[in-house]
C-alpha positions as CSV (number, residue, x, y, z in Angstrom):
1,M,129.8,100.1,55.7
2,S,129.9,98.7,58.9
3,R,127.2,95.7,60.1
4,R,124.8,96.6,63.1
5,T,125.4,95.4,66.6
6,A,123.4,94.6,69.6
7,G,121.5,97.3,70.9
8,L,123.5,99.4,73.6
9,A,123.1,98.3,77.6
10,L,122.5,101.2,79.8
11,A,126.0,100.1,81.5
12,L,127.1,101.5,77.8
13,V,128.8,98.1,77.1
14,L,128.4,98.3,73.1
15,P,130.6,95.4,71.2
16,L,132.6,97.5,68.2
17,A,131.8,96.4,65.1
18,A,134.5,94.9,62.6
19,C,136.2,97.2,59.8
20,G,133.9,95.8,57.0
21,A,131.2,93.3,57.2
22,P,131.7,90.1,57.8
23,S,130.9,87.2,55.5
24,G,127.0,86.6,55.6
25,A,126.6,89.7,57.0
26,A,123.1,91.9,56.0
27,D,123.6,94.6,53.5
28,P,122.1,97.7,55.5
29,S,121.8,99.3,52.0
30,A,119.1,96.0,51.4
31,S,115.4,96.3,52.1
32,P,114.8,93.4,54.8
33,P,111.6,91.9,55.1
34,T,110.9,93.7,57.8
35,W,112.5,96.1,60.1
36,A,111.6,97.6,63.7
37,T,111.6,101.2,63.4
38,R,111.4,104.1,65.9
39,S,110.5,107.9,64.9
40,V,113.3,110.3,66.1
41,T,111.7,112.9,68.8
42,R,112.0,116.0,70.0
43,G,111.4,117.0,73.6
44,D,112.7,116.5,77.2
45,L,114.6,113.9,78.2
46,V,113.1,112.7,82.2
47,S,114.9,110.2,84.4
48,T,113.4,108.3,86.7
49,V,115.0,107.0,90.3
50,T,112.8,105.0,92.2
51,A,112.9,104.1,96.1
52,S,111.1,102.4,98.4
53,G,108.6,104.4,101.1
54,E,105.6,103.7,103.3
55,V,102.3,105.2,104.1
56,G,102.1,106.8,107.1
57,H,101.1,109.9,108.5
58,G,104.4,111.7,108.5
59,T,106.5,113.2,111.1
60,T,105.4,113.3,114.6
61,T,105.7,116.4,117.3
62,S,106.2,115.2,121.0
63,V,103.4,116.9,123.5
64,V,105.2,117.9,126.6
65,A,103.5,118.3,130.0
66,R,103.7,122.1,131.4
67,V,102.2,121.3,134.5
68,P,103.3,118.8,137.6
69,G,100.8,116.2,138.1
70,T,99.3,112.7,137.5
71,V,97.8,111.9,133.7
72,T,94.1,111.2,134.2
73,W,93.3,110.5,130.5
74,L,95.0,110.3,127.2
75,A,93.3,110.7,123.7
76,P,93.2,107.2,122.3
77,A,96.1,106.5,120.2
78,G,95.3,106.8,116.5
79,S,92.2,109.3,116.9
80,T,92.1,112.7,115.3
81,V,91.7,115.4,117.8
82,T,89.7,118.6,116.5
83,A,89.4,122.1,117.7
84,G,87.9,122.3,121.3
85,Q,88.9,118.6,122.1
86,P,90.9,117.5,124.9
87,V,94.3,115.8,124.2
88,Y,95.4,114.7,127.3
89,A,94.3,115.6,131.2
90,V,96.6,116.1,134.1
91,D,94.8,115.9,137.6
92,A,91.5,115.4,135.9
93,R,92.2,119.0,134.0
94,P,91.6,118.8,130.5
95,V,94.7,120.5,128.0
96,V,92.6,121.2,125.0
97,R,93.7,121.5,121.5
98,L,92.7,125.1,119.7
99,P,93.8,126.7,116.1
100,G,96.6,128.5,116.4
101,A,100.1,128.5,114.6
102,A,101.5,130.3,117.9
103,P,102.6,128.0,121.1
104,A,100.9,128.7,124.4
105,W,103.7,129.9,126.3
106,R,102.4,132.1,129.4
107,D,99.0,132.2,131.8
108,L,96.6,134.7,130.3
109,G,94.2,136.9,131.6
110,P,92.8,140.4,132.8
111,S,96.5,141.7,133.2
112,S,98.0,139.9,130.0
113,A,100.1,142.3,127.9
114,D,98.4,142.2,124.2
115,G,99.9,139.1,122.3
116,V,98.7,137.2,119.2
117,D,98.2,133.9,121.6
118,I,94.9,136.2,122.9
119,R,93.7,136.7,119.2
120,Q,93.7,132.9,118.7
121,L,91.9,132.2,122.1
122,E,89.5,134.7,121.1
123,Q,89.2,133.5,117.5
124,A,89.3,130.2,119.1
125,L,86.2,130.8,121.4
126,T,83.9,132.2,118.9
127,D,84.6,129.4,116.5
128,L,82.8,127.3,119.0
129,G,80.1,129.4,120.1
130,H,81.2,130.5,123.3
131,T,81.0,134.6,122.3
132,A,77.4,134.4,121.1
133,G,75.4,137.4,122.1
134,L,79.1,138.9,123.9
135,D,79.9,141.3,121.2
136,L,83.7,140.1,121.2
137,T,86.0,141.8,119.0
138,V,88.8,139.1,118.1
139,D,91.9,141.1,118.4
140,E,94.8,140.8,120.9
141,D,93.4,142.6,123.9
142,W,92.1,140.9,126.7
143,T,88.9,142.2,127.8
144,S,86.0,141.8,130.1
145,V,84.4,140.1,127.7
146,T,87.1,137.6,126.8
147,T,86.9,136.8,130.5
148,R,83.1,136.0,130.2
149,A,83.8,133.9,127.1
150,V,86.3,132.0,128.7
151,R,84.1,131.4,132.2
152,R,81.7,130.1,129.4
153,W,83.9,127.9,127.8
154,Q,85.5,126.1,131.0
155,T,81.9,125.7,132.4
156,S,81.7,123.3,129.1
157,L,84.4,121.4,129.9
158,G,83.1,120.4,133.7
159,V,86.7,122.8,134.8
160,A,86.2,125.9,137.4
161,P,85.3,129.0,135.5
162,T,88.2,131.1,136.4
163,G,87.9,133.3,133.5
164,T,91.9,133.1,133.2
165,V,93.8,130.3,131.3
166,R,96.7,128.6,133.0
167,L,99.8,127.3,131.0
168,G,99.2,123.7,130.6
169,D,95.5,124.4,129.8
170,L,95.9,124.7,126.3
171,L,97.4,122.8,122.9
172,F,97.7,125.4,120.1
173,T,98.5,123.7,116.7
174,P,97.8,124.7,113.1
175,Q,95.8,122.0,112.3
176,D,93.8,118.9,114.0
177,V,96.2,116.5,114.9
178,R,96.2,112.5,115.3
179,I,97.2,110.8,118.2
180,D,100.5,108.6,116.9
181,E,101.7,107.4,120.8
182,H,101.6,107.6,124.2
183,L,104.6,108.5,125.9
184,A,103.6,108.7,129.5
185,D,101.3,105.9,131.0
186,L,98.0,106.9,132.4
187,G,98.6,107.6,136.2
188,A,102.1,108.4,135.6
189,L,103.5,111.5,137.7
190,V,104.6,114.2,135.2
191,E,106.8,117.2,135.8
192,P,106.9,120.2,133.1
193,G,109.3,119.4,129.9
194,A,108.1,115.5,130.3
195,P,106.9,114.0,126.8
196,V,103.1,112.5,127.0
197,L,102.1,112.3,124.1
198,A,103.3,112.0,120.2
199,V,101.4,113.6,117.4
200,G,101.2,114.5,114.1
201,G,99.0,115.1,110.9
202,T,95.9,113.5,110.2
203,Q,96.7,113.1,106.0
204,R,97.7,109.9,105.0
205,V,101.0,110.2,103.1
206,V,103.8,108.6,101.9
207,T,107.5,108.8,103.7
208,V,110.6,108.0,101.6
209,V,114.3,108.3,102.6
210,L,116.7,109.4,99.8
211,R,120.7,110.6,100.2
212,T,121.0,114.0,100.6
213,S,122.7,114.6,97.3
214,Q,119.5,113.3,95.6
215,A,117.4,116.8,97.0
216,A,117.2,117.9,93.4
217,L,114.7,115.0,92.8
218,A,112.5,116.2,95.4
219,P,111.4,120.0,95.3
220,V,108.5,120.5,97.2
221,G,105.6,120.9,95.0
222,G,107.4,118.1,92.8
223,V,105.7,115.1,91.3
224,A,105.6,111.4,92.5
225,S,104.4,108.4,91.3
226,L,103.4,105.9,93.8
227,T,102.8,102.0,93.4
228,L,101.6,99.5,95.5
229,P,102.5,95.7,96.0
230,D,99.2,95.1,93.8
231,G,100.1,97.0,91.3
232,T,97.6,99.5,92.6
233,S,99.1,103.4,91.8
234,T,98.6,106.8,91.8
235,G,100.3,110.3,91.5
236,G,101.7,112.6,94.3
237,T,103.1,115.5,95.4
238,V,106.3,116.6,97.2
239,L,104.6,118.0,100.5
240,A,107.7,118.7,102.6
241,T,111.5,117.6,103.1
242,A,113.8,117.3,106.1
243,V,117.2,116.4,106.9
244,V,116.9,113.3,109.7
245,T,120.0,111.1,110.7
246,V,119.4,107.3,109.8
247,D,122.0,104.7,110.8
248,D,124.3,107.8,111.9
249,Q,124.5,109.1,108.6
250,A,122.6,112.5,107.7
251,Q,119.8,111.3,105.0
252,L,116.9,113.3,103.2
253,Q,113.3,112.5,104.6
254,V,110.7,113.2,101.8
255,T,107.0,113.2,102.6
256,I,104.3,112.8,99.4
257,T,100.6,113.3,99.7
258,P,98.6,110.9,96.9
259,D,96.7,112.5,94.6
260,A,93.7,109.8,95.5
261,L,93.9,107.1,98.3
262,V,92.2,103.8,97.2
263,S,91.8,100.5,99.0
264,G,95.2,99.0,100.6
265,W,96.9,102.3,101.5
266,G,97.1,101.1,105.4
267,E,99.6,102.3,107.7
268,G,103.0,100.4,107.3
269,T,102.4,99.5,103.5
270,P,105.0,99.5,101.8
271,V,105.0,101.8,98.5
272,E,107.4,101.9,95.4
273,V,108.2,106.1,94.7
274,G,108.9,107.4,91.6
275,L,110.8,110.6,91.2
276,D,111.1,112.1,88.1
277,Q,114.2,114.5,87.2
278,T,114.6,116.4,83.8
279,V,118.2,115.6,82.4
280,A,117.6,117.3,79.1
281,T,115.5,119.8,77.2
282,D,113.9,120.5,73.9
283,V,116.7,117.5,72.8
284,L,116.5,114.8,70.1
285,V,115.7,111.6,71.5
286,V,115.8,108.2,70.0
287,P,115.4,104.6,72.1
288,V,118.9,103.2,73.5
289,T,118.3,100.1,71.0
290,A,118.7,102.6,68.1
291,L,122.3,103.3,69.0
292,V,125.0,101.2,66.7
293,A,128.8,100.7,67.5
294,L,130.8,102.1,64.2
295,S,133.8,100.2,63.4
296,D,135.8,103.2,62.9
297,G,134.5,104.5,66.4
298,G,132.1,106.6,67.7
299,Y,128.3,105.9,67.3
300,G,125.4,105.6,64.8
301,V,122.2,105.0,63.9
302,Q,120.6,102.9,60.9
303,K,118.1,105.6,59.5
304,V,115.6,104.3,56.8
305,L,115.8,106.4,53.6
306,P,112.6,107.5,51.6
307,D,112.9,104.7,49.0
308,G,112.6,102.2,51.9
309,T,116.7,101.5,51.4
310,S,118.8,102.4,55.1
311,Q,122.0,104.3,56.1
312,Y,124.0,104.3,59.0
313,V,124.8,107.7,59.9
314,T,127.0,109.0,62.9
315,V,125.5,110.5,66.0
316,T,126.8,112.0,68.9
317,T,125.2,110.5,72.6
318,G,124.0,112.8,75.0
319,A,122.0,112.3,78.5
320,F,120.9,108.9,79.0
321,A,117.3,108.1,80.9
322,G,116.0,104.8,81.1
323,T,115.6,103.4,77.6
324,S,115.9,106.5,75.9
325,V,119.0,108.5,75.0
326,E,119.8,112.2,73.9
327,V,121.3,112.3,70.0
328,S,122.7,115.1,67.8
329,G,124.2,115.0,64.4
330,E,124.1,116.6,60.8
331,D,122.2,114.0,59.4
332,V,119.7,113.0,61.7
333,A,116.7,114.9,62.4
334,E,113.1,114.9,64.1
335,G,110.8,112.7,62.5
336,D,113.3,110.0,61.0
337,E,112.8,107.0,61.1
338,V,115.3,104.7,62.8
339,V,115.8,100.7,62.9
340,V,115.9,99.2,66.8
341,S,117.1,96.2,67.6
342,P,114.1,93.8,69.0
């Protein structure tokens, strides 16, 4: 019977036991004073990959000028722009953020063809209270009631109440935006298409970059563990993924929303991100340190018998994950006690 060797390292470098126990080796059939044992369990084997991430606000988007002129006002960097608030101003005319998934792409007025942008404008004016008493029907059709509501809105902004909306007066975004960066200086002359601001989401998120081959680790909706340098930790959910270029190489940028925000989650804070991947399902699992290299080849475990003695039994190893390994064999079953190395 071969002697028990030291535990198996993750690199799978195992010293093989010599044939026959050397002089002075313990007899595994005897009962030593104490044995460290663990139960053979059945379940899923999960591997955790860790990567370095950072707290921020996720991907940003450039807001470009739609009309020529001079930048006369910019929302402060770091501020949040909600529905009805200006984002910037050109020639003292504010560009106002309104809710909507479709972008502004044309002038709007009585001669405009029906469209979803009209519906978005009418809904926003209703939500902002500018249609009170006007009996406006929110739809894709511009009517005289729409014109009256637009005039009310323009008066509230302090601009000429023309009743029409020019391209460049609106910025439609689905959610509130956070001003990430000024891309044009106050007083700068801009032409259509010139970047003015970079905006992003208002939600605090953790961003981590992985290899594109690791995409399976971070499916949208998947879970993650997030740990700050002081040891504070929480869970997180994968919000989005995108392929980005880093040092001329394609990488996978993963955006994660924390389950809870606690003190220390400041902008730029480093975060250790743990991503789990199931590598085997419904298998027998033992600690890696339960494995023994057998003198006649292969691996085994030292199984504790009902009478308190033990016996080496051969096992076949499968997937590894952290400090656990999948095993199978005729002489090992769920609930068995096996000896582990200290």
